[in-house]
C-alpha positions as CSV (number, residue, x, y, z in Angstrom):
1,X,-48.2,52.7,-10.0
2,X,-45.2,53.0,-12.2
3,X,-44.7,50.3,-15.5
4,X,-41.1,49.7,-16.1
5,X,-39.5,48.6,-19.1
6,X,-36.3,46.7,-19.5
7,X,-34.4,45.7,-22.8
8,X,-30.9,46.8,-22.4
9,X,-29.7,43.2,-24.0
10,X,-31.4,39.8,-24.3
11,X,-34.0,39.9,-21.6
12,X,-37.6,41.2,-22.4
13,X,-38.9,42.5,-19.0
14,X,-42.0,44.5,-17.7
15,X,-43.0,45.1,-14.2
16,X,-45.7,47.1,-12.4
17,X,-44.7,48.6,-8.9
18,X,-46.8,50.4,-6.4
19,X,-45.1,54.1,-5.4
20,X,-46.3,54.1,-1.8
21,X,-45.5,50.5,-0.8
22,X,-42.9,49.6,-3.2
23,X,-44.8,46.4,-3.7
24,X,-44.0,44.5,-7.1
25,X,-47.6,43.9,-8.3
26,X,-46.4,42.4,-11.8
27,X,-43.3,41.0,-13.2
28,X,-42.4,39.0,-16.1
29,X,-39.2,38.5,-18.0
30,X,-38.8,36.4,-21.2
31,X,-35.2,35.4,-21.8
32,X,-33.5,34.9,-25.2
33,X,-30.9,32.6,-23.8
34,X,-31.6,29.6,-25.9
35,X,-31.9,31.8,-29.1
36,X,-28.2,33.0,-28.6
37,X,-26.9,29.9,-27.3
38,X,-26.3,28.4,-30.6
39,X,-24.0,31.3,-31.4
40,X,-22.4,31.3,-28.0
41,X,-23.2,35.1,-27.1
42,X,-25.9,37.8,-27.9
43,X,-26.4,38.7,-31.6
44,X,-27.7,42.3,-31.2
45,X,-30.1,42.5,-34.4
46,X,-31.5,39.0,-33.3
47,X,-32.0,40.4,-29.7
48,X,-33.6,43.2,-31.2
49,X,-36.1,41.3,-33.2
50,X,-36.9,38.9,-30.4
51,X,-37.8,41.9,-28.2
52,X,-40.3,43.3,-31.0
53,X,-42.3,39.9,-30.4
54,X,-42.1,39.4,-26.6
55,X,-42.4,43.1,-25.3
56,X,-45.9,43.5,-26.6
57,X,-47.0,39.8,-25.4
58,X,-46.0,41.0,-22.0
59,X,-47.5,44.7,-22.1
60,X,-50.8,42.9,-22.8
61,X,-51.0,41.2,-19.6
62,X,-50.5,44.6,-17.8
63,X,-53.5,46.4,-19.3
64,X,-55.4,46.0,-16.1
65,X,-53.1,48.5,-14.6
66,X,-53.2,51.2,-17.0
67,X,-55.7,53.5,-15.4
68,X,-53.8,53.3,-12.1
69,X,-50.3,54.1,-13.9
70,X,-48.5,57.2,-12.7
71,X,-45.4,57.1,-14.8
72,X,-43.7,54.8,-17.6
73,X,-40.1,53.9,-16.5
74,X,-37.6,52.4,-19.2
75,X,-34.0,51.6,-19.3
76,X,-32.1,53.8,-21.8
77,X,-28.9,53.2,-20.9
78,X,-26.4,51.7,-21.2
79,X,-26.7,48.5,-23.1
80,X,-27.0,47.5,-26.8
81,X,-28.5,50.5,-28.8
82,X,-30.6,48.3,-31.0
83,X,-32.6,46.6,-28.0
84,X,-32.6,49.7,-25.7
85,X,-34.5,51.5,-28.6
86,X,-37.3,49.0,-28.8
87,X,-37.9,49.6,-24.9
88,X,-37.8,53.3,-25.2
89,X,-40.0,53.5,-28.4
90,X,-42.8,51.4,-26.4
91,X,-42.2,53.8,-23.4
92,X,-42.8,56.9,-25.4
93,X,-45.8,55.4,-27.2
94,X,-47.3,54.4,-23.7
95,X,-46.6,57.9,-22.2
96,X,-48.4,59.6,-25.2
97,X,-51.3,57.1,-25.4
98,X,-51.8,57.2,-21.5
99,X,-50.8,60.8,-21.2
100,X,-48.4,60.0,-18.3
101,X,-44.8,61.1,-17.7
102,X,-41.6,59.2,-18.5
103,X,-38.5,58.2,-16.4
104,X,-35.3,57.3,-18.2
105,X,-33.1,54.9,-16.0
106,X,-29.6,53.8,-16.1
107,X,-29.8,49.9,-15.7
108,X,-26.5,50.1,-13.7
109,X,-28.7,52.0,-11.1
110,X,-31.2,49.5,-11.5
111,X,-28.7,46.5,-10.4
112,X,-27.9,48.7,-7.2
113,X,-31.6,48.9,-6.4
114,X,-32.1,45.2,-7.2
115,X,-31.0,44.9,-3.4
116,X,-34.1,47.0,-2.4
117,X,-36.7,45.5,-4.6
118,X,-40.0,45.6,-2.0
119,X,-37.8,47.0,0.4
120,X,-36.5,50.6,1.9
121,X,-33.2,51.5,0.5
122,X,-30.2,51.7,2.7
123,X,-27.1,53.6,2.4
124,X,-24.1,54.1,2.2
125,X,-22.9,51.2,0.6
126,X,-19.7,50.1,-1.1
127,X,-20.8,48.0,-4.1
128,X,-19.3,45.5,-6.4
129,X,-20.9,45.2,-9.8
130,X,-20.3,42.5,-11.9
131,X,-22.2,41.7,-15.0
132,X,-21.5,40.5,-18.7
133,X,-20.7,44.2,-19.6
134,X,-19.4,45.8,-16.3
135,X,-17.0,45.1,-13.6
136,X,-16.4,47.9,-11.0
137,X,-16.3,49.3,-7.4
138,X,-18.9,52.1,-6.4
139,X,-19.3,54.1,-3.3
140,X,-23.1,54.6,-3.3
141,X,-24.8,57.4,-1.0
142,X,-28.0,57.5,-2.8
143,X,-29.9,57.8,-6.2
144,X,-27.5,60.6,-7.4
145,X,-24.6,60.3,-5.4
146,X,-22.8,57.1,-6.8
147,X,-19.0,57.5,-7.5
148,X,-17.1,54.7,-9.3
149,X,-13.7,54.0,-7.5
150,X,-12.4,51.1,-9.7
151,X,-13.2,49.4,-13.2
152,X,-12.2,47.2,-15.5
153,X,-9.5,48.1,-18.3
154,X,-10.7,45.6,-20.5
155,X,-13.1,42.6,-20.4
156,X,-15.6,42.0,-17.6
157,X,-15.8,39.3,-15.1
158,X,-19.1,38.1,-16.4
159,X,-17.8,38.4,-20.0
160,X,-14.7,36.2,-19.2
161,X,-16.9,33.4,-18.2
162,X,-19.1,33.6,-21.3
163,X,-16.0,33.5,-23.3
164,X,-14.3,30.7,-21.6
165,X,-17.8,28.8,-22.0
166,X,-17.7,29.5,-25.8
167,X,-14.0,28.3,-26.1
168,X,-15.0,25.1,-24.7
169,X,-18.3,24.9,-27.2
170,X,-20.5,24.6,-24.1
171,X,-23.2,27.2,-24.8
172,X,-24.3,30.5,-23.2
173,X,-24.8,32.0,-20.9
174,X,-21.3,31.1,-19.7
175,X,-21.5,32.0,-16.0
176,X,-23.6,29.1,-14.6
177,X,-22.2,26.4,-17.2
178,X,-18.6,27.3,-16.0
179,X,-19.5,27.3,-12.3
180,X,-21.5,23.9,-12.4
181,X,-18.6,22.5,-14.5
182,X,-16.2,23.8,-11.8
183,X,-17.5,22.0,-8.9
184,X,-16.3,18.6,-10.9
185,X,-12.6,20.0,-11.1
186,X,-9.5,21.1,-9.1
187,X,-9.2,24.7,-8.7
188,X,-5.5,24.4,-8.3
189,X,-4.9,22.0,-11.3
190,X,-3.8,25.2,-13.5
191,X,-1.8,27.8,-12.1
192,X,-3.0,30.7,-14.1
193,X,-1.4,34.1,-13.2
194,X,-3.8,36.4,-11.3
195,X,-4.1,39.4,-13.4
196,X,-2.4,42.7,-12.1
197,X,-1.4,41.1,-9.0
198,X,2.0,43.0,-8.9
199,X,0.3,46.3,-9.9
200,X,-0.5,48.8,-7.0
201,X,-3.6,50.0,-9.4
202,X,-6.9,49.3,-8.2
203,X,-8.6,48.2,-11.3
204,X,-9.6,45.0,-13.1
205,X,-8.5,43.1,-16.3
206,X,-9.5,39.7,-17.6
207,X,-8.0,39.7,-21.4
208,X,-4.7,38.0,-20.0
209,X,-6.5,35.4,-17.9
210,X,-8.9,34.7,-21.0
211,X,-5.9,34.1,-23.1
212,X,-4.2,31.9,-20.8
213,X,-7.3,29.8,-20.5
214,X,-7.8,29.6,-24.2
215,X,-4.1,28.1,-24.7
216,X,-5.0,25.6,-22.0
217,X,-8.0,24.6,-23.8
218,X,-6.2,24.2,-27.0
219,X,-3.3,22.2,-25.6
220,X,-5.9,20.0,-23.8
221,X,-8.7,17.9,-24.2
222,X,-12.5,17.9,-22.9
223,X,-11.5,15.6,-20.1
224,X,-9.4,18.7,-18.7
225,X,-12.4,21.1,-18.8
226,X,-13.6,20.6,-15.3
227,X,-10.0,21.3,-14.2
228,X,-9.7,24.3,-16.4
229,X,-12.8,25.8,-15.3
230,X,-12.3,25.2,-11.5
231,X,-9.0,26.9,-11.8
232,X,-10.5,29.7,-13.9
233,X,-13.2,30.4,-11.6
234,X,-10.6,30.7,-8.6
235,X,-8.2,32.9,-10.4
236,X,-10.8,35.0,-11.7
237,X,-12.3,35.6,-8.2
238,X,-8.9,35.8,-6.6
239,X,-8.3,38.8,-9.0
240,X,-11.3,40.6,-7.7
241,X,-10.5,39.7,-4.2
242,X,-6.8,41.0,-4.3
243,X,-7.9,44.5,-5.4
244,X,-10.8,44.7,-3.1
245,X,-8.5,43.9,-0.2
246,X,-6.3,46.8,-1.4
247,X,-9.2,49.1,-1.6
248,X,-10.4,48.2,1.9
249,X,-7.1,49.0,3.4
250,X,-7.9,52.6,2.9
251,X,-11.7,52.5,2.9
252,X,-12.8,49.8,5.3
253,X,-16.1,48.5,4.4
254,X,-19.5,48.9,6.7
255,X,-22.1,47.6,4.4
256,X,-21.1,45.9,1.2
257,X,-23.1,44.7,-1.8
258,X,-22.7,42.6,-5.0
259,X,-24.7,43.3,-7.6
260,X,-25.3,42.4,-11.6
261,X,-25.8,39.1,-13.2
262,X,-22.4,37.5,-12.2
263,X,-23.4,38.0,-8.7
264,X,-25.5,34.9,-8.6
265,X,-22.1,32.8,-8.7
266,X,-22.1,31.0,-5.4
267,X,-18.3,30.7,-5.3
268,X,-18.0,34.6,-5.7
269,X,-20.4,35.1,-2.8
270,X,-18.7,32.8,-0.4
271,X,-15.2,34.2,-1.1
272,X,-16.5,37.9,-0.6
273,X,-18.2,36.9,2.6
274,X,-15.0,35.5,4.1
275,X,-13.0,38.8,3.1
276,X,-15.5,40.8,4.9
277,X,-15.4,39.0,8.2
278,X,-12.5,40.8,9.6
279,X,-14.5,44.2,9.2
280,X,-17.4,42.8,10.6
281,X,-19.1,44.4,7.5
282,X,-22.6,43.6,6.5
283,X,-23.0,42.0,3.1
284,X,-26.0,42.5,0.9
285,X,-27.1,40.4,-2.0
286,X,-30.0,40.7,-4.5
287,X,-32.3,37.8,-4.7
288,X,-31.3,35.5,-7.6
289,X,-34.0,35.9,-9.6
290,X,-33.2,39.7,-9.5
291,X,-29.4,39.5,-10.3
292,X,-29.7,39.5,-14.1
293,X,-31.3,42.5,-15.9
294,X,-35.2,42.7,-15.0
295,X,-37.7,45.3,-15.1
296,X,-38.6,44.8,-11.2
297,X,-35.0,46.6,-10.6
298,X,-36.0,49.4,-13.0
299,X,-39.2,50.0,-11.3
300,X,-37.7,50.1,-7.7
301,X,-35.2,52.9,-9.2
302,X,-38.2,54.5,-10.8
303,X,-40.0,55.2,-7.7
304,X,-37.0,57.1,-6.3
305,X,-36.9,59.0,-9.3
306,X,-40.7,59.7,-9.6
307,X,-40.2,61.1,-6.1
308,X,-37.4,63.0,-6.9
309,X,-39.2,64.6,-9.8
310,X,-36.5,63.3,-12.2
311,X,-38.5,63.4,-15.5
312,X,-37.4,62.6,-18.8
313,X,-39.3,64.4,-22.0
314,X,-40.2,62.7,-25.0
315,X,-37.6,64.8,-27.1
316,X,-34.9,64.3,-24.6
317,X,-35.2,60.8,-23.8
318,X,-32.4,59.1,-26.0
319,X,-30.6,55.8,-26.0
320,X,-27.0,56.0,-24.6
321,X,-25.4,52.7,-25.1
322,X,-22.1,53.5,-23.5
323,X,-23.2,55.4,-20.4
324,X,-21.5,54.6,-17.2
325,X,-21.7,55.7,-13.4
């Protein structure tokens, strides 16, 4: 078995996965959403302190598996440095105490493998990763064959939802709040400009849209929030769709996946499904419980790394907060 640890942001999570069968034997996640909600976003130092409290409590529940563990896997990149280090220090301590090897996991790879928890991985894939920190399109052929073909120039898709919710003083995380609010609004009430709609560049940008929404919020009132949320969600998603359609003209998809925390957005899932129909492409989606950061997806990547012998040493396993794919 492999014990995996995830602490890249505000979710403390540990999982135990059977190597041969890929079965998830144990998985627990403690979210910090309530603690950060009062600030409208994640406070890194607070997140770090909460990991110190939560991770040992979860680990205690996994003691019965210790004798059967073959490796310790941990997210070491990318993420918040002060929270990543909590998981990495725990992983190193366990590696020394149990005398088993370490696996340092890139949590963006984890999001891709969240599609295959308790399943066999299927490649090649074209992947849209949308989260609070990332918006990018990747061509994925395997564990070490992942090429990013488009990324955001500034803010991410998920971050823009969080910021809009914060501007409306609605709490954190903003994704589900804005999605729920949008269901009661008119998506065409506000004619926000679709970012980069005249640019031939296949890239993403949300800073301009976020500013336009800020102005609408300042000029309106709370009675306008549902319409603003619906219009924002429509345009934020339309931006993704426009760039994907442009990319598909040159690279028709056969199998397409959406991963990351923001991939839980139902409106986005429905719109992506529509643009894939002309290509007859299959759409892969993670189970909703595995969309956000979690140790189950880290454990699933770790199986592939274990079988490939992609070990990390105690001395060379470092936190890399700004790592990408």
